[in-house]
Steps between C-alpha positions, in 0.01 A plus 500: 500500500850571631780365277809520718727335243405762243589773748834331567573491127416868482734571790787339308408685180513830690842407640345508845643349814183437702127444454259590782141372507269671751172314528314741731522782244514280191814670369837380369832681506839440333829636631726621219852618596383569852175686417154347556267532200124442531362287216191710436374282213475181712132424575421513870498165675397365839660284764291210370662548157848479654404190702369339182836567330710343777476135382681604182782658700565280804470134599214371719736450795623858463142626498433307820814648658387851406153445643658381825779759533374798294848529342657315208824530302511302177663487159327498164616462142331601176690307238668722245424813703674497840512358849329682785524510877151535643362599838141472619392694808193651663417858593171607658371146438570523126743283305774686313783379277845625406729353233868566431636434150801263500677498159599173339845631415745565783693822448878477518709681754630726223150589380404597854827691544563341838783638716835341421534359850214261414738319265724436797215382723390226260851354489536467877490140631307592816332789679175696517390752234188707572297681234265748664255775414132587524236286329517535122861623495636224275653266758371185327634615162844573646521165678377314192779656293767402753368145538478470121866603462604235753276247324672566167860515619553277805454125548322527836172394657258791551189465721242778517211532747233743374143607569399452225760408236535806278775481234535143373859382445602210277809294579804626310848439642358475851242265651208716617199409715223750576270428795168680551325552831179299551582281197855372567558607861295631790711804593830678436627381837397140435676500162819650647507243780532223243683672214845413636417130439442579133866576422451863390775743410277806451173570685244767418251594772211690342436703815637498854171550683563391856762426763530131419547557125760773561690281745498201264616715205797630702576146616494374140754767404707411805511132399661575164221598260442808288161634612292769329195647672270804499372737767254790482740765628595828336877515555801297607522628857132434567547149357770412752298651787182319394673161501650556847184652650288199404682294763448513878741729682705214645571362149580825322873507571536145370310595182721807453803272517353253249387776266836678513673180393256379236354810334646568154295805415167678475347638179214739570314626197217716375354568155477839328308578181729556202499844346411360155193323641637156405478313828687553825864504608628357826699703751708296744650546843784253537662378820806281459586322824860613539693449823397850613131421444529166677660672797215754528240220488685301765531801732139613451602824328288464187432874501859545377450275197339782298825698501693189393264457204542866401877469483517139380502552122823304459335203672198517267275681748265790435206675662157519343541875452830448315331246273205731431735790423682285244172410332420869471852578374467234230167645389307182577256646752354845564635703791158532668430126478839417650458758776177331610693176561796659678572416865663838575371768264773744601780249440340395171488864383867543591598192300302615198658843516845346513413312183606175668762437231694226680570204266285215626402283213129532411169445617288625772837585647714189485790555734859434409583134559689401812838328491344157449217595265533338157446700186144425388452362152402759246659774294877537520484838670356337812160666474193285533330413175190695412165327484397383154338773297282270293270398785135523399266698726248281675691175468537301825865427421608861498808535725556742782302642792176531305278288720650477845 
């Protein structure tokens, strides 16, 4: 008999990020710090065993939806262990399952060593902030940390739209409502159409999947709200192009104008295994929407934005390769592991050879704050605080990019 909950507990104990259940081969895998590990001691199981386990994982209406659509996103909690984001799907007529571990505890911005410009973004009264990167790059963890800081420091109304709800926020200083697709709303677009009637100050869009959602998110920023959203793009320039290219040709100039006015910045990230084997560190590419950047977006010259990022350290900007080189220079990640994540291997090698000694504050390459960036709370020297050293391996509340 297949005990999925036992496998999920084991995933947390191994400090894993994902559990994969493959019913056609009867095998289970756990991803630990980016590497898939086959659980060789798990007895083989069949598709019938997985089907028999589903009633303990999902509701009857969810099972009906999966049988009708062959796809299902859902959330699951094992009390005292962790929350999980689950996905059921089919391949070659066999049902498979994948689970992502979602820690109970939300890491702070200091623990994640977020770029200093992020502290400026969360204080803005309006605008659009995009967190991008490939699947499993830590976008949800980064956004959760930023929303949590707002929740604890600002008396505002925060509305999130997620599929499904991942990190659960309690009300602190802010009023916070989390809406889940299929349970609380029918779609991202539907929720965004009505969110302006709910008196929000801050809106989180779990994923901008289609033209309508993207347009409504930009409109929400344009009407005086601070909007956070994610996209599956690998860098800042591609993010801007992706947003514009979604729209028909006759609307693209209008969208460029709206985006140039409302975009605050883009944070593109990836995860790299730490040299000491204790989890993963995030490397960030940061685009701060300065007047020069806005002008390039408006004039459809996004190909010139890369050079602005390279030279924009004083405005809190940095390239991914600069961030990776700083991680290597600080001894956090191995040179070979960082090189595998680099966008331009030649440029990355040049930066490493230079030693990349420019003073930038810490973390995955936090850039120097711009003129309006506040000093983040933490040690007096302005460096971000280090993550707690007393975290216990295998606990779901362990901070950092361990499971994202």
